[in-house]
C-alpha positions as CSV (number, residue, x, y, z in Angstrom):
1,M,18.8,3.4,55.9
2,T,19.2,7.5,55.5
3,Y,15.6,8.8,53.4
4,K,16.2,11.8,51.9
5,M,12.5,12.9,50.2
6,I,9.2,12.0,52.1
7,V,6.9,11.9,48.7
8,L,3.0,12.1,50.0
9,D,-0.2,12.1,48.6
10,L,-3.4,14.8,49.9
11,D,-6.3,13.6,50.6
12,D,-6.7,10.5,52.9
13,T,-3.1,10.6,53.4
14,L,-1.4,13.4,54.4
15,L,-5.1,15.1,55.5
16,Q,-7.5,14.2,58.1
17,D,-11.0,14.1,56.7
18,D,-11.5,17.7,57.9
19,H,-8.9,18.7,55.2
20,T,-6.8,20.1,57.8
21,I,-2.8,18.8,58.8
22,S,-2.5,17.6,62.2
23,P,-0.4,18.7,64.3
24,R,2.0,15.9,65.5
25,T,2.5,15.2,61.2
26,K,3.3,19.1,61.0
27,K,5.5,19.1,63.7
28,A,7.0,15.9,62.2
29,L,7.3,17.2,58.6
30,M,9.0,20.2,59.7
31,D,11.5,18.4,61.9
32,A,12.3,16.0,59.0
33,Q,12.5,19.2,56.7
34,E,15.1,21.1,59.3
35,L,17.5,18.0,58.8
36,G,17.4,18.6,54.8
37,V,15.1,15.9,53.9
38,K,12.9,16.9,50.9
39,V,9.5,17.0,51.5
40,V,7.2,16.7,47.7
41,L,3.3,16.6,47.4
42,A,1.9,14.5,44.8
43,S,-2.0,14.4,44.3
44,G,-4.4,14.2,41.6
45,R,-5.6,17.8,42.7
46,P,-4.7,20.6,40.3
47,T,-1.8,22.6,40.8
48,Y,-3.7,25.6,42.1
49,A,-5.5,23.7,45.1
50,M,-2.1,22.7,46.6
51,H,-0.4,25.5,46.9
52,H,-2.1,26.5,49.8
53,I,-0.6,22.7,51.7
54,A,2.6,23.8,50.2
55,D,2.3,27.5,51.9
56,E,1.9,25.8,55.3
57,L,4.4,23.3,55.3
58,S,7.5,25.8,53.9
59,L,7.6,23.8,51.2
60,K,9.4,26.8,49.0
61,E,11.4,28.1,51.6
62,Y,13.1,24.1,52.2
63,G,13.7,24.5,48.1
64,S,10.5,21.3,47.5
65,F,8.2,19.8,44.8
66,I,5.1,19.5,43.9
67,L,3.6,16.9,41.8
68,S,0.0,17.8,40.6
69,F,-2.4,16.1,38.3
70,N,-1.1,12.7,39.1
71,G,2.5,13.7,38.1
72,A,1.4,15.5,34.9
73,K,3.0,18.5,36.1
74,I,6.4,18.9,38.2
75,T,6.7,22.4,39.9
76,N,9.3,23.7,41.6
77,C,7.9,25.6,44.6
78,R,11.1,28.3,45.5
79,T,10.8,29.5,41.8
80,G,7.4,28.3,40.4
81,E,8.9,26.7,37.6
82,E,7.2,24.0,35.7
83,L,10.3,21.3,35.7
84,F,7.8,19.0,33.7
85,S,4.2,19.1,32.0
86,S,2.1,16.9,30.3
87,T,-1.3,17.4,28.3
88,L,-3.6,16.3,26.1
89,S,-5.0,17.3,23.1
90,P,-8.4,18.5,22.3
91,E,-8.9,15.6,20.4
92,T,-8.3,13.2,23.0
93,V,-10.9,15.1,25.1
94,R,-13.3,14.8,22.4
95,D,-12.5,11.1,22.2
96,L,-12.9,10.6,26.0
97,Y,-16.0,12.8,25.4
98,E,-17.7,9.9,23.4
99,L,-16.3,7.1,25.6
100,S,-18.1,9.0,28.9
101,R,-21.4,9.5,26.9
102,R,-21.2,5.3,25.8
103,E,-20.4,4.4,29.2
104,N,-23.2,6.9,31.0
105,V,-21.0,8.4,33.3
106,W,-20.5,11.8,34.0
107,M,-17.3,13.5,32.6
108,H,-15.3,17.0,33.1
109,T,-11.9,18.7,32.9
110,Y,-10.0,21.5,33.6
111,V,-9.4,25.0,31.5
112,G,-7.3,27.9,33.9
113,D,-8.5,27.5,37.5
114,T,-11.8,26.0,36.8
115,I,-13.6,23.2,36.0
116,V,-15.4,22.5,33.0
117,T,-19.3,20.4,32.8
118,E,-21.8,20.3,30.7
119,A,-24.1,19.3,33.6
120,G,-24.0,19.7,37.7
121,N,-23.4,16.7,39.4
122,Q,-22.4,15.8,43.0
123,Y,-19.1,13.9,42.5
124,T,-17.7,17.8,40.6
125,D,-19.0,19.3,42.8
126,I,-16.9,17.2,45.5
127,E,-13.9,18.1,43.1
128,A,-15.0,21.6,43.4
129,E,-15.0,21.6,47.6
130,I,-12.0,19.6,47.8
131,T,-10.0,21.6,44.9
132,G,-11.3,25.1,45.9
133,L,-12.1,25.6,42.0
134,D,-15.2,27.2,40.4
135,I,-17.8,25.0,38.2
136,I,-18.7,26.1,35.0
137,E,-21.6,24.5,33.6
138,V,-21.0,24.6,29.7
139,S,-23.2,23.8,26.4
140,S,-20.8,21.8,24.9
141,L,-17.6,20.4,26.8
142,V,-15.8,19.4,23.7
143,D,-16.3,23.2,22.0
144,S,-15.2,24.7,25.0
145,V,-11.9,22.7,25.3
146,N,-10.0,24.2,22.5
147,E,-6.4,24.2,24.0
148,P,-4.8,20.7,25.8
149,V,-5.8,19.8,28.5
150,V,-3.8,18.4,31.8
151,K,-6.3,15.6,32.5
152,V,-9.9,14.6,31.8
153,L,-12.1,13.3,34.9
154,M,-14.8,10.2,34.5
155,L,-17.3,10.4,37.5
156,E,-19.8,7.7,38.6
157,D,-20.8,5.5,41.6
158,E,-18.4,3.5,42.5
159,A,-20.1,0.5,41.6
160,I,-20.1,1.6,37.9
161,L,-17.0,3.1,37.7
162,A,-15.1,0.3,38.7
163,N,-16.2,-1.1,35.3
164,V,-15.7,1.3,33.8
165,E,-12.3,1.6,34.8
166,Q,-11.7,-1.7,33.8
167,K,-12.9,-1.8,30.2
168,L,-10.9,1.5,29.5
169,Q,-8.2,0.4,30.7
170,Q,-8.0,-1.9,28.2
171,E,-9.7,-0.5,25.8
172,L,-6.9,2.7,26.0
173,A,-4.2,0.8,27.1
174,G,-1.1,2.1,25.4
175,Q,-2.7,5.5,24.6
176,L,-3.3,6.7,27.6
177,S,-3.1,6.4,31.7
178,V,-6.4,5.6,33.6
179,M,-6.6,4.8,37.1
180,R,-9.1,5.8,40.2
181,S,-8.2,8.7,42.9
182,K,-11.2,7.9,44.2
183,P,-13.6,5.0,43.8
184,F,-15.8,7.8,42.3
185,F,-13.1,9.9,40.2
186,L,-11.6,8.0,37.2
187,E,-8.1,9.8,35.8
188,F,-7.0,10.4,32.3
189,T,-3.6,11.6,31.4
190,E,-1.0,10.7,28.9
191,A,0.1,7.2,28.5
192,G,2.9,6.7,30.8
193,V,2.1,9.4,33.6
194,T,1.9,8.6,36.9
195,K,2.9,9.8,40.3
196,G,5.5,7.1,39.9
197,T,7.5,8.0,36.8
198,S,7.5,12.0,37.7
199,L,9.0,11.1,41.0
200,D,11.5,9.1,38.8
201,Q,12.1,11.9,36.8
202,L,12.1,14.3,39.8
203,I,14.7,12.6,41.7
204,A,17.3,11.9,39.0
205,K,17.3,15.7,38.2
206,L,18.1,15.9,42.1
207,G,20.3,12.8,42.4
208,I,18.8,11.0,44.6
209,D,18.4,7.4,44.2
210,R,15.0,5.7,44.5
211,T,16.2,3.4,48.1
212,E,16.4,7.3,49.8
213,V,12.5,7.6,48.6
214,I,9.6,7.5,51.1
215,A,6.0,7.5,49.1
216,M,3.0,7.4,51.3
217,G,-0.5,7.1,49.9
218,D,-4.2,5.1,50.1
219,S,-5.3,4.9,47.1
220,Y,-4.6,3.3,43.5
221,N,-3.7,6.6,42.0
222,D,-0.7,6.5,44.2
223,L,0.3,2.6,43.7
224,A,3.0,3.7,41.3
225,M,4.8,5.7,43.4
226,I,4.3,3.5,46.5
227,E,5.9,0.3,44.6
228,F,8.4,2.4,42.8
229,A,9.8,4.2,46.1
230,G,12.9,2.7,48.2
231,L,9.9,2.3,50.9
232,G,6.6,2.3,50.0
233,V,4.0,3.1,52.4
234,A,0.0,2.7,52.5
235,M,-2.3,4.2,55.1
236,G,-4.1,2.2,57.1
237,N,-7.4,3.4,55.8
238,A,-6.1,2.2,52.2
239,P,-7.8,-1.1,50.6
240,D,-6.4,-3.9,51.0
241,D,-4.9,-4.8,47.9
242,I,-2.7,-1.0,47.9
243,K,-1.5,-2.6,51.3
244,E,-0.4,-5.9,49.9
245,K,1.5,-4.0,47.7
246,A,2.8,-1.8,50.0
247,D,6.5,-2.5,51.7
248,Y,5.0,-0.8,54.7
249,V,1.4,-0.1,56.4
250,T,1.2,2.7,59.3
251,D,-1.7,4.1,61.0
252,S,-4.7,5.9,59.4
253,N,-5.0,9.8,58.1
254,M,-7.2,10.4,61.2
255,N,-4.5,8.7,63.6
256,D,-1.6,10.4,62.8
257,G,-0.1,7.8,60.1
258,V,2.1,9.8,58.1
259,A,4.1,10.9,61.5
260,K,4.4,8.0,63.0
261,V,6.0,6.9,59.4
262,I,8.3,10.0,59.7
263,E,9.1,9.6,63.7
264,K,10.1,6.0,62.8
265,F,12.2,5.9,59.5
266,V,13.5,9.9,59.5
267,L,13.9,11.0,63.1
268,K,14.3,8.0,64.3
269,A,12.1,8.6,67.1
270,P,10.5,6.0,69.9
271,L,7.1,5.2,68.4
272,L,4.0,7.2,70.6
273,V,1.0,5.6,69.5
């Protein structure tokens, strides 16, 4: 099979634990792009927090794309044009806020290139560290959201949030997409919006078949694109239930798992340990 597109989650997939790309992985991606393969970044991160990685991989020069906010936005790196954008209304934010209070979990959203929350907490601090976005603490989150937002996060310890996820997936079925991107991040986007559905839209515009796509990820918000792609790859550091649904399991993000897939399936190079 000749693959024409490589789609990559960022945190715990493309990026090492220090949020950098390993030299081996970067070389493999640049070599793939030289062969005409599109490299697409697909993350729960806001678009702003993905630009520096796109720049490092020269995605503008190679005419590639960013799928941000778990697929709620598709951006053309060459032109800056948004090919797709999905939002949640202020009324939906209000309803989610009430649910967060009911479940006694933290909540934040994004206004412009800032994170907005009512009270500082360790999980929002983690999001700020990952994305590089500033945190604005407000007296009323609901009153501060007057325009549509791309997504909302609820945040708490993994043991608590897993139960909240299960409950709200049932309660909001058909109304919103509800999935965890990290054990302590529960993300809400418009119904039907996932990395998989956005990837489907993108390849249709480019004339690429799903069988010609490799998608790699490590978490539950990656599952839709892993199952959609012709070659769905789970990282070695992914949970076992993600690995079970993937076509292929590679090494971890700390052991050049992405590079090893590209070398094996795209560059057709002898696999190095």
